[in-house]
N, C-alpha and C positions, 0 to 999 in steps of 0.2 A: 192396259190397253195400248195398242200401237197405232201410230198414225204415219202414213206415207207423206213425207214432206216434199219430196221431189222424185221424179223418175225420168231417166233418159236412156237412150240407146247409144252406146259408144263403141268405138273400135279399140280393142285391147292393144295397148302399147307394150305390154308384157304379159306373161302368163298370170292367170288368176284361177281361183277355185270356185266352182259353182256351189253355192250354198244350199242347193236342193239335192243334187246328186253326188256332190263332192268330186266330180270329174274336173279335168283341166279345161279352162277356157284359154285356148291358145292365142298367142300373139297374132293380131290381125283379124280375129273373129269379132263380129258385132255381138254384144251382150247387153243385158239390162243392168243398169246401175241405179239403185234407189237409195235415197236417204230416208231412214226410218227413225221415228222418235218413239221411245217407250218410257216407262217409269224410271229407267236408269240413265236416260240421256239419248244422244244421237248415235247412230251407227250406219255403216254402209252395207247394203245387201247387193250381191252380184249373182246373176244366174244366166245360164244358157238360154237363148231364145227357144231352143227346142224343148227345154224343160217347162218354160212358161206356156208354150203352146200345148204341150201334153197336159199340164195342169188344167188348162182351160178346156181342152177336148174331153177330158175325163171328169169335168165338172167339180174339180177339187176346190174351187173357190165358192161353191154353193154352201150355204149353211155354216159359214165360218164363225167361230167365236171372235172375240175382240183381239185375240193374239195373232191373227193372220194364219197363213199356211207355212208352217215351219218345215224343216228338213225331215224330221221324224214322220210327220203326217204325210208329207209328199212321198217318201219312200214306202210307207205303209200302203198307200194307194197303189203305187207301182207294183209292190209285191202281191197285193190282193188281186190286181188284174191278172198277173201271171198265174196265181193259184187258181183262179176261176177258169182261165182259158187254156191251161196246159194240163196234160195228164200228170198224175202224181209221180210218175217215174221219169218225166222229162228232165234232162240235165239242165235246161235253161231255168228251172226253178231255183237253182243255186246262184244265179246271177245276182249281183248287187251293184249299187251305184249307177254310174253312167252306162255300163253294159246292160243292166236291167232296163234302164230308160230306153236305150236304143232298141232293145228287143220289143218292148211295149209299143214304141213308135212304129216299128215295122209291122207288128201284128195289127195295130190300129189302122194303119194305112191299107192293110189287106182287107179291111172291113169287119174285123173282130171288135165289137164295141161293148162287150159285157163288163159291167162293174157294178 
């Protein structure tokens, strides 16, 4: 079981990696920094604000088990959204990571909300 000990929004002083989409959080960007406690101890979780918003918009936090929303589950949801909303021959189905997230965000903002 995991527990969120603290969460804050900070401005990156250096590049970081988003732990959901694996994309770069560039220096100067505001991101989420959380301290998480699990059975193995404490660790720091960092993610893009856009990934956090997308997870919320697509209801990824609903019905979570005690392990929280990991990167695998996050990316599975992103890929599922693309699979449902794009034709099977659309080249955007091959997108992964931050590029896939950006595509879903753009589709979601256009009013496509199937998942």
